[in-house]
N, C-alpha and C positions, 0 to 999 in steps of 0.2 A: 428080556433085558431089564425091564422095570423091576421085576422081582429080584434079579441079581443085585441091582443097585440097593434095593431095600435091605436085602440080606446082609450085604457088606456093611452098610451104615449102621444097622441096628444090632448086629451081632458084636460089633466092636465097642458097644457102649455098656456102661454099668450105671444104674440109677435106681431110684426108689419107685419108679412108675411100674404099675402092673406090667409084667413082661408078656406082651402079645407077640406071637411070631409074625413075621411079615405075611405068611400065608393066611393067618387068622384075620389080620387087618384087611388084606386084599379080598378075602371071602366076604367079610362084612360089608366092605365098600361096594363090591359088585352086587350083593343082594339089595342094598339100599338104592344103588344106582338103578337097578332094574325096576324097583318100585317107583322111583321117580320117573323113569321112562314111561311106565304104564300110566301114571297120572298125567304126564305131559301129553301122551297119545290120546287119552280119553278127552281131556280138555280141548286139544287141537281139533279132534273130530267134531266136537260140539261147536267150536268156533266156525269151522268150515261149513257145517250145516246151517248155522245161523246166518253166516255171510251170504251163502248161496240163496237162502230164502229171502234175505233182505234185498239182494240184487235183483231178484226176479219179481218179488211181490210187494216190496215196501218202497219207501222213499219217493213215491209219486208226489206226495205232499207231506210236510212235516206235521206229525201229530204225536200223541202219547204212545201209540204203537211203535213208531220209529224210535222214540226215546227209550222205550223198554228194550228194544233190540240193541240199541247202542250201549245201554247200561250192561246188558247181559254179555255182549261181546267184549266190551272194554274190561269188565271185571275178570273174565276168563283170560284175556290177553295179558293182563297184569300178572296174574298167577303163573302163566306159562313163562313169561319173561323172568320172574323171580326164581322159578324152578330151574330154568336153564342156567341162570347166573350162579345160583347156589351149587348146582351140580358140577359145572365146569370149573368153578373156582376151587372147590374142594379137590377135584380130580387133579388139577394142575399142582396143587400144593403137596399132594401125597408123594409125588416122585422126588421132589427137591428138598425134603426136610429130613432131619435126623429124627429118631424116635421121640426124644424128649420134646423137641420143638413141634413135632407133629401132634403129640399128645396135647400140648398147650393150645395148638391151633384148633384141634377138634373140640376142645372145651369152648373156645370162643365161637366156633362154627355152630355148635348146637345151641348156644345161648342166642346167637343171631337167628337161628331157625325158630327159637321160641318166640321171638318178636314177630317173625313172619306168621307163625302158627296162631298166636294169641291176639294179635292186633290186626295185621293186614288181611289174613284169611277170613276172619269174621266180617270185616268190612266188605271184602269181595263177595262173600256169601250173601250178606245183607243187600248189597247193590244188585246182585243177580236175582234174588227173590223179589226185590222191588220192581226190577225190569220185567220179570215174569208176571207179577201182579198187574202191571200196566197193560200187558197183552191180553189178559183174561177177558175184559169187556168186549174186545174185538173178536176173540174166539167165540164168545157166547153169542154175539150178534151174527157172525158169518157161518158158523158151523152148526150142525144138528146138535140137539141136546145130548145125545149119546156120545158123539165124537168130542164134544166139549167136556163131558164128564171123564172120558178117556184121557184127554189131554191134562185135565186137572189132577186126576188120580195118578197117572203115570208121571206127571211132573213132580208131584209131592213125593211119590215113592222113589223116583230117581234122585231127588234132592236128599232124601233121608239116607239112601245108599251112599251117595257121595260124601255126606257129612260123616257117616259111619267109617268110611275108608279114611277120611282125613283124621278122625279121632284116633283110629288104630295107628296111623302113621305118627301122630303126635305122641301117643303112648310109647311107641318104639323109640322115638327120638329122645324122649325123657329118660327112658331106660338106658340108652346109650350114654347120655350125659351123666346119669347116676353111676354107671360103670366106670366112667372116666374119673370120677371124683373119689373112687375107692383107693 
């Protein structure tokens, strides 16, 4: 039904916007939405693990370890909320707009995503890294040297992988925005 509505709205229009078929738009939207779902899932699993750990092992008394956990959890929760908001706001708009208004909306959407990508995301990553940094002295004290090194190395590698995924996503979004300006 959604596809039929888009076909009817967009086929009846003539304008100077690059003519993407409704099928092209829907395919791109689904691909991007799946990428956002993967990001949300990975961040959510991390939050759940951190919360479970915090509930069972932390918060006996307030210290920098607990502050580190809270910073890590809150930075991830903020990103999850932003991703859900961004995802569903765009999805809702897709169905109710004409091609020209949707094209304008997409330009605005991707410019807003740039603010999220270039301001909010680096702040979240910085807060997450700082939270992880606050945990390291406790890990060093309570775990063996080998396990501490494992946590340190795997934490850094995981962070590099996540940052690489974010950068790839940012590049894709910039490409989409560039395509919209043609």
